[in-house]
N, C-alpha and C positions, 0 to 999 in steps of 0.2 A: 082328674080335673085338668082341664086344658088351660093354658095361659093365653091371654090375648096376644095377637101378633105385635101390637105396639110395644109391649114390654119386652118381647123377645128381640125386637129390632134394636132396643136400647142397650141390651146386654152386649158386652164385648165377647167376641169369639175366643174360645180357649186356644192356647198355643198347642201345637202338636207335641206329643211326648218326645219325639226325637230331636227337637230344637232346643239347644242349651241356652239358659238365661245368663250365664256368667260372662261370656265374652263381651256382651254389650256393656255390662257394668265395669268390667276391666278396662274397656276402652275409655269410658268416662273418667275412671280413676287415673288412668295413664295420661289422659288429656289434661286433667287438673294438675297432675304432678308436673307435667312439662310446662304448663303455664306458671306454676309457682316457681319452679327452678328458673324459668326464663325471666320472671319478674325479679327474682333475687339477682340474677346475672345483670339485668338492666340497672338495678340499683347500684351494684358494685361498679359497673362500667361507666355510668353517666352521672348519677345523682351524687355519690360520695365524692368523686373528683371535683364536681362542680361546687359542692359545699366547701371543700378544702380550698379551692381557688378563691371563692368569695371571702372566706376567712383570712386567707393570705393577703388579699387586697385591703381588707379592713386593717390588718396589722401593719401593712406597708403605709397606709395613709396616716395611721396613728404615729408611726415611727417618723414619718416626714414632718408631721406637726411638732413632735418633740425636738427634732433636729432644728427646725426653724427657731423655736423658743431658745434652745441652747446656743444657737449661733448669735441671736440677738443679745443674749446675756453675755456671751463671750465678747462681743463687740463693745458693749457698755463697760465691761470690766477692763478691756484694753484702753478705752478712752480715759477711764478713771485712773488707771495705772500711769498713763502718759501725763495726766495732770499732776499726779503725786510725784512724778520724777522732776518736775520743775522746782527751782529754788523758791519761787514766789509762793507756790502752794505749800511747801514745807514750812516756810516762815509763817504763813497765815495760820496753818494748823497748830504750830507751836504757840503762837500768841493766843489764839482763841481757845484751844483745848487745854493747854497747860499753863497759861499765864506767864509765859517766858517773855523776856525783853532782851534787847541788845545791850551790850556794855555801854554804860553812860546814859541809858534811858531810865526813867523813873516810872514804875508801874503804879497806877491808881486804881483802887477798887471802890466802886460806889456801893454803899450799904443802904438798903431801904430804910426809910424813916419808921420810927415806932408808931404803931397805930394809936390814935387818940382815944382816950377812954370816954 
């Protein structure tokens, strides 16, 4: 039984026996291995340092913001300390907070009226 020429033309020719199939496959595996190692080297060389640099920039910005807040707080505390060092402020706090009076003064306390039934 003969096959039609159309089908024979569609068939791939067989490889000669003396031609090895392995080197071509090894070449592909080697190429993929080189690409994977190259990709990993690229990640270590560029991506990881870039991520580290970006994270350091974020940390630096956060530290600068904290520093500004602390400097403002320090400035407010210095102003408060300066006010408390004055004699007038000490006297005002003694009168208001502790009910103290100077010698010869009379202290009066206003008591709220009883609620009406």
